[in-house]
N, C-alpha and C positions, 0 to 999 in steps of 0.2 A: 084585226081584233085587239081590243085594249085589255092588257093583262095586268096593268099596274095602275092604281088609281090615286090621284092627288098626291103623288111623291115628287120631290124636286131633286134635280141633279145639276151640279156645276160640271161643265165640259170645257176644259181649257183648250185654246186654239180651235175654236168651233166655227170660224167663219168660213173655212173652205176645206177642200180635200177630205181626209178621213174624219176630222173633227166635225165638219158640216154634215156628213152622212150619219155620223153617230147621233148628232143633235136631232136631225130629222126622224131617225128610225126610233129613238126613244120617245120622241113627241107622239109618234104614230102608235106607240105602246102604251100611252097614258101619261108619261112622265111630263112634269113641268120643267122646261130647261132653262138654266141660267147660262147664258153664252159669254164666252171671254174671247177677246182679241187683243193683239199687241198694239203698242202705241203707234207703230208704223203702218198698221193695217187700216184701210179705209173701207174695208168690206163687212165689218162687223154688224152694223145696223141692218144690212141686207138679210142676214140669216134670221135676225129677229122678226123681220117682216115676214119671211117665209114660214117661220113657226106659228106666226099669228097668236091666237089665245094661249097656245103652249109656251110662248116665251115668258120667262120668269126672271127677268134682270139681264141687263147687258153691261158688261164690265170690261174696261180697257186696263190693261196692266202690262208692264215690260217685265218678263220673266228672266231677262238676262241678269237682272238684279234678284237673286233667289229669295230675298227677304219679302219681296212683294207677293209671293205665292201664298204664304200664310195669311197676309193681310187680305188678299184677294178672297180667300174662303171666308174670312171673318166679314168681309163686305157683303158677300152673298148671304151669309148667315143673319146678318143684321136686317135683311129685307124679307126674312121668311125661313121656315124650316128647310134644312138640306138633309137628304137621306143617302146621297151617293155623290162621289167625286170621280171623274174621269180625267186623268192626267194625259192629255193628248199632245199638247204643244211641245214641239221639238225643233231642233235645228240639224241640218245635215251639211257639214262644211268639209268636203273632201280635201285631202292634202297629202303630199308626199312626205314621209317622215324623214327622208333623206335630203331632200332638195330645198324645203322651204327655209327662209331665214328664221332667226331665233325669234324676231318680233312677230312674225306671222304664226309661228308654231305656238308662242305663249298666248297670243290672242285666241287662236283656235281652241287650245286646251281650256282656257278660261271659259269662253263663251259656250262651248259644247257641253262642258259638265255643269255649268251654271244652269242652262235652260234645260237639259236633258236628264239631269240627275238631281242637283241641288234644289231646284225649285219644286220638282214633284215631291221630294222628301219633306221640304218644309210644308207643303200643302198637305201632305199625308199626316204629318205629325199633328197639325192643328185639327184636321178632320177626325183623326182617330181619337183624340181627347174628347172632342164634342160627341162623336158617336158612342163611345164607351161610356159616357155619362148619361146618354139619352136612349139606351135600350139597343144600340147597334146601328150598323150602316155598312155600305158597301164602297170599296175603293177599287178602281181599275186603272192600270197603267198600260200606256201603248209603248210596248218595247220594240224589238226588231229581230228578224232572223239573223241579222249579222251579230247580234249579241251572243249567239251560240256558234255561228259558223265562222265568223271573221270575213273580212273583205279588204283586199289590197287598196290602199288609198283612203280607207275609211277607219283607221285604227282607233282614233279617239271617239268617233261616233260609236264604233262597236263596243268599246270599252264602257262608255256611258250607258248604252243599253244593256249590257251584261250586269252592270251594277244595279240597275233599275229592276231586272228580272230577278236578281237575288234579294232585293228588298221585298218583292212580292212574296217570296217563299218564307223569308224570316218573319215578316210582319204577319203572314197568315197564322203562323204558329203562335206568335206572341199574342195576337189580339183575338184569336178564336174564343178564349174564355168570356170575352166582352161582347160576343155576337157581332164582331166586325169582320166581315169577308174581305179578302184581298185577292185580286185577280189581275191577269195581264193578257195581252194579245201580242203575237209576234209576227207581224206581216213580213212577207218577203217583198218582191216587186209589186207595187200598187200603182195602177194606172191613174195618176193625177197629173194636173198641168206642171207641176214642179219636176216630175220625173220625165214626163214626155218632152220637156224643153231640152233641145240639144241631144236627144236620145234616138232620133231617127236611124242614125248609122248603126246603132248598137242593137236596135230592136231584135232583128233575127237572131243574133247571138244570144240575147237575153231569153227569148222564147224557147230557143233550143235547150235550155237548161230546166225548163218547166214541162213535166210530163203532161200536165192538163192543157198546155199549149196556148195559155194566155196569162196576162197579168191578173192579179186581183183587182177588183174594183173596190172603191171606198165602201160601197154597200155591202160587199162580202165581209169587211172589217166590222161594220156596223151590226151586221147580223149576230156575230159572235158576241159583241159587246151587250146587245140586247138580251141575249140568252143569259150571259153571266150575271147581269143585274136583276134577272127575273126571279120570281118565286120558285121556278122550276130548278134553280141552282142553288137552293137553300142549303144543301149539305156539302156544297163544294167550297173550297177555299185554297188558295195557293196555286191554282191551276194557271198555266199560260198556254192559251190556244195558239197553235201554229196556223198561219194562213198563207201558205206558199204554194199551193197546187201540186203537192207531193214532190217538191224539189229538194227538201231537205228533212231529215229526222234526226232527233238527238234523245 
């Protein structure tokens, strides 16, 4: 059932995994989708083909340079109206805080915060200015359960996602008078190719921590995003929906 007509959304990191599922679900709900993929990703055009007539622009940008995120939104805007922004692109670089060299630590710190926090903030700033001047809009950030729970070996990733979650809350309050809604989702374990790689040995341990007995699917995440961007959520803002199979509450 199409519940949104002729609105356009920019989804970062939309060539695979959660971003791909979000793009497809929003297209199914009537959105026109501008897709983004990194300069190292060769699968971006594939999702545009899958979207068919719902595809509304294909953009390549390296978000490890945070300044490109604002430019990315402006490029999408130059090609037509944009009514929503989904900051999904992110990196997960596990690291021991005690054992890694100074060079590896510095590189991890820089890239993790550049992609997971600074780039979304830059995109949100440009998008918020546009939405505030044009009657409103919606912004959604893909955070993570570890931004609330913490996880050994992923301290920088957890910190970047916690920062992003708090941007959601603060900007929701700041932008509400301008009819700009800000949301987040916080997935736990999600069954993607990236997670599955090398995880076979840990899978029973992981599943034992999830009362529902399975990882989330990318489509589980996309369903929550579609609701938050819909008219049914018109009185909500600042909410971050946990998607973790009842494994963690905060």
